[in-house]
C-alpha positions as CSV (number, residue, x, y, z in Angstrom):
1,X,20.9,-9.9,5.5
2,X,17.3,-10.9,5.7
3,X,14.5,-8.3,5.2
4,X,10.8,-8.6,5.2
5,X,7.7,-6.4,4.8
6,X,4.6,-6.6,6.9
7,X,1.4,-5.3,5.3
8,X,-1.4,-4.6,7.7
9,X,-4.1,-6.7,6.4
10,X,-7.6,-5.3,5.9
11,X,-9.1,-8.0,8.1
12,X,-6.7,-7.9,11.1
13,X,-8.2,-6.1,14.1
14,X,-4.9,-4.3,14.6
15,X,-5.3,-2.6,11.2
16,X,-9.0,-1.8,11.3
17,X,-8.5,1.7,12.6
18,X,-6.1,2.6,9.8
19,X,-7.6,0.6,6.9
20,X,-10.6,1.9,5.2
21,X,-12.2,0.8,1.9
22,X,-15.4,2.5,0.7
23,X,-17.2,2.8,-2.6
24,X,-17.4,0.4,-5.5
25,X,-15.2,-2.5,-4.7
26,X,-15.4,-5.2,-2.0
27,X,-12.7,-5.4,0.7
28,X,-11.6,-8.9,-0.5
29,X,-11.1,-7.8,-4.1
30,X,-9.0,-4.8,-2.9
31,X,-7.0,-7.0,-0.4
32,X,-6.2,-9.6,-3.1
33,X,-4.7,-7.0,-5.5
34,X,-2.7,-5.3,-2.7
35,X,-1.3,-8.6,-1.5
36,X,-0.5,-9.7,-5.0
37,X,2.1,-6.8,-5.1
38,X,3.7,-7.7,-1.8
39,X,7.0,-8.8,-3.4
40,X,7.3,-5.5,-5.3
41,X,6.7,-3.5,-2.2
42,X,9.2,-5.6,-0.3
43,X,11.7,-4.9,-3.0
44,X,11.2,-1.2,-2.5
45,X,12.2,-1.6,1.1
46,X,15.2,-3.9,0.3
47,X,16.4,-1.3,-2.3
48,X,16.1,1.4,0.3
49,X,18.1,-0.6,2.8
50,X,20.8,-1.3,0.2
51,X,21.3,2.4,-0.4
52,X,20.8,3.4,3.2
53,X,21.5,0.6,5.7
54,X,20.4,2.8,8.6
55,X,16.9,3.3,7.1
56,X,14.3,3.2,9.8
57,X,11.5,0.7,10.3
58,X,8.1,2.2,10.3
59,X,4.8,2.8,8.5
60,X,3.5,4.8,5.5
61,X,-0.2,5.4,5.4
62,X,-1.5,5.9,1.8
63,X,-4.8,7.1,0.5
64,X,-5.8,6.4,-3.1
65,X,-8.8,6.4,-5.3
66,X,-9.7,3.6,-7.8
67,X,-11.8,4.7,-10.8
68,X,-14.7,2.4,-11.7
69,X,-12.5,1.0,-14.5
70,X,-10.1,-0.4,-11.9
71,X,-7.2,2.0,-12.4
72,X,-5.7,4.1,-9.6
73,X,-6.7,7.7,-10.4
74,X,-5.3,9.5,-7.3
75,X,-2.7,8.8,-4.6
76,X,-1.4,10.6,-1.6
77,X,0.7,9.9,1.5
78,X,-1.5,10.7,4.5
79,X,1.2,10.0,7.0
80,X,4.7,8.6,7.2
81,X,7.0,8.0,10.2
82,X,9.8,6.9,7.8
83,X,10.4,10.2,6.1
84,X,12.2,8.4,3.3
85,X,11.4,9.8,-0.1
86,X,13.1,7.0,-2.0
87,X,10.9,4.4,-0.3
88,X,7.7,6.5,-0.5
89,X,8.2,7.1,-4.2
90,X,8.9,3.5,-4.9
91,X,5.8,2.2,-3.1
92,X,3.8,5.0,-4.7
93,X,4.8,3.7,-8.2
94,X,3.8,0.2,-7.2
95,X,0.3,1.4,-6.0
96,X,-0.2,3.5,-9.1
97,X,0.5,0.5,-11.3
98,X,-1.9,-1.8,-9.5
99,X,-5.0,-2.8,-11.6
100,X,-8.1,-3.6,-9.7
101,X,-11.3,-5.2,-11.0
102,X,-13.9,-3.0,-12.5
103,X,-16.5,-1.9,-10.0
104,X,-19.8,-3.7,-10.9
105,X,-21.8,-0.8,-9.4
106,X,-19.9,1.8,-11.4
107,X,-18.7,3.7,-8.3
108,X,-15.1,4.8,-7.5
109,X,-13.4,3.2,-4.5
110,X,-11.5,5.1,-1.8
111,X,-8.7,3.2,0.0
112,X,-6.7,4.2,3.1
113,X,-4.1,1.5,3.7
114,X,-1.0,1.3,5.9
115,X,2.2,-0.4,4.8
116,X,4.4,-1.3,7.7
117,X,8.1,-2.0,7.1
118,X,10.3,-4.0,9.5
119,X,13.9,-5.3,9.3
120,X,14.4,-8.9,10.4
């Protein structure tokens, strides 16, 4: 069975309404880090499908804060149409482990980012 994950990119017009980045870091720096973890997030979805083949496709909208040091300091799920705690927890762990560059202006960064999961 073939699976894939689609991340709504920060620069695609279809995601502009849901993706927000404000504060210390530039969009491109944030996008690079998020996309560098794509395989880990995809693995979360694959593991979910292995344990629950009837798992739904859908979207989880996360909000997190990056401290000026580059570490994720807070994370919450703003909205999820999946209602799958295993997947939500796994993706949350990946996001919490992400390391972003230090903010040159010393400000924290607030991110709102949707992860969209789809079975192929």
